[in-house]
KETOR-192466 format. One record per residue (C-alpha): chain; x, y, z; residue number from 1. Coordinates in steps of 0.02 Angstrom, whole numbers, plus 50000, padded with zeros to 5 digits. Layout:
N
R  chain      x      y      z    n
R      A      X      Y      Z  NUM
...
END
This chain:
96
R  chain      x      y      z    n
R      A  54961  55245  54349    1
R      A  54813  55174  54445    2
R      A  54647  55263  54425    3
R      A  54493  55273  54537    4
R      A  54320  55338  54498    5
R      A  54195  55376  54634    6
R      A  54015  55432  54619    7
R      A  53892  55504  54743    8
R      A  53709  55537  54699    9
R      A  53663  55702  54781   10
R      A  53565  55859  54737   11
R      A  53713  55958  54808   12
R      A  53849  55897  54690   13
R      A  53913  56072  54644   14
R      A  53914  56127  54827   15
R      A  54017  55977  54884   16
R      A  54136  55989  54737   17
R      A  54168  56172  54777   18
R      A  54193  56134  54962   19
R      A  54319  55996  54923   20
R      A  54416  56104  54800   21
R      A  54422  56252  54920   22
R      A  54468  56141  55067   23
R      A  54610  56057  54973   24
R      A  54674  56214  54886   25
R      A  54806  56236  55023   26
R      A  54878  56064  54979   27
R      A  54905  56100  54794   28
R      A  54844  56193  54641   29
R      A  54655  56193  54631   30
R      A  54525  56266  54514   31
R      A  54338  56247  54493   32
R      A  54182  56317  54416   33
R      A  54000  56262  54428   34
R      A  54025  56099  54334   35
R      A  54205  56042  54353   36
R      A  54353  56056  54467   37
R      A  54528  55990  54493   38
R      A  54659  55985  54628   39
R      A  54833  55911  54639   40
R      A  54857  55821  54804   41
R      A  55005  55726  54875   42
R      A  54923  55560  54826   43
R      A  54878  55611  54648   44
R      A  54779  55720  54530   45
R      A  54593  55735  54567   46
R      A  54461  55788  54441   47
R      A  54282  55827  54490   48
R      A  54122  55835  54388   49
R      A  53956  55896  54456   50
R      A  53823  55841  54332   51
R      A  53642  55853  54381   52
R      A  53623  55756  54543   53
R      A  53788  55662  54535   54
R      A  53962  55707  54597   55
R      A  54099  55611  54508   56
R      A  54278  55606  54572   57
R      A  54418  55538  54461   58
R      A  54588  55510  54541   59
R      A  54750  55471  54451   60
R      A  54845  55393  54596   61
R      A  55032  55420  54610   62
R      A  55135  55261  54606   63
R      A  55164  55191  54779   64
R      A  55002  55260  54850   65
R      A  54873  55138  54916   66
R      A  54702  55154  54832   67
R      A  54613  55114  54996   68
R      A  54697  55265  55076   69
R      A  54640  55378  54935   70
R      A  54462  55316  54952   71
R      A  54466  55343  55140   72
R      A  54532  55521  55122   73
R      A  54399  55572  54995   74
R      A  54259  55484  55087   75
R      A  54306  55555  55257   76
R      A  54305  55732  55190   77
R      A  54138  55707  55105   78
R      A  54069  55634  55266   79
R      A  54104  55802  55350   80
R      A  54021  55902  55213   81
R      A  53874  55787  55174   82
R      A  53831  55730  55351   83
R      A  53651  55792  55333   84
R      A  53627  55665  55194   85
R      A  53697  55521  55296   86
R      A  53841  55501  55173   87
R      A  53955  55354  55211   88
R      A  54058  55317  55054   89
R      A  54063  55347  54868   90
R      A  54028  55205  54748   91
R      A  54209  55171  54692   92
R      A  54278  55080  54541   93
R      A  54463  55043  54513   94
R      A  54548  55040  54345   95
R      A  54731  55019  54302   96
END
């Protein structure tokens, strides 16, 4: 199963993680606290970590799903929430 990790340096890591989990909770099971979160989406399982000033997003991508699409979905949602910071895209790394 392909895996993606994205990071975003921000002083609002917990806020954005919570917003993403709440926003996506209608798509699948979601849970979160101040430091971690998770949600199951149609494209895969997403785990969040808000540590200090960094938001980390780990995605286990379902087979047949394009990694570029997953990145675009996560980035476009963060763009809406983090527009005041001029957010454009997470720093992504792909692993198999």
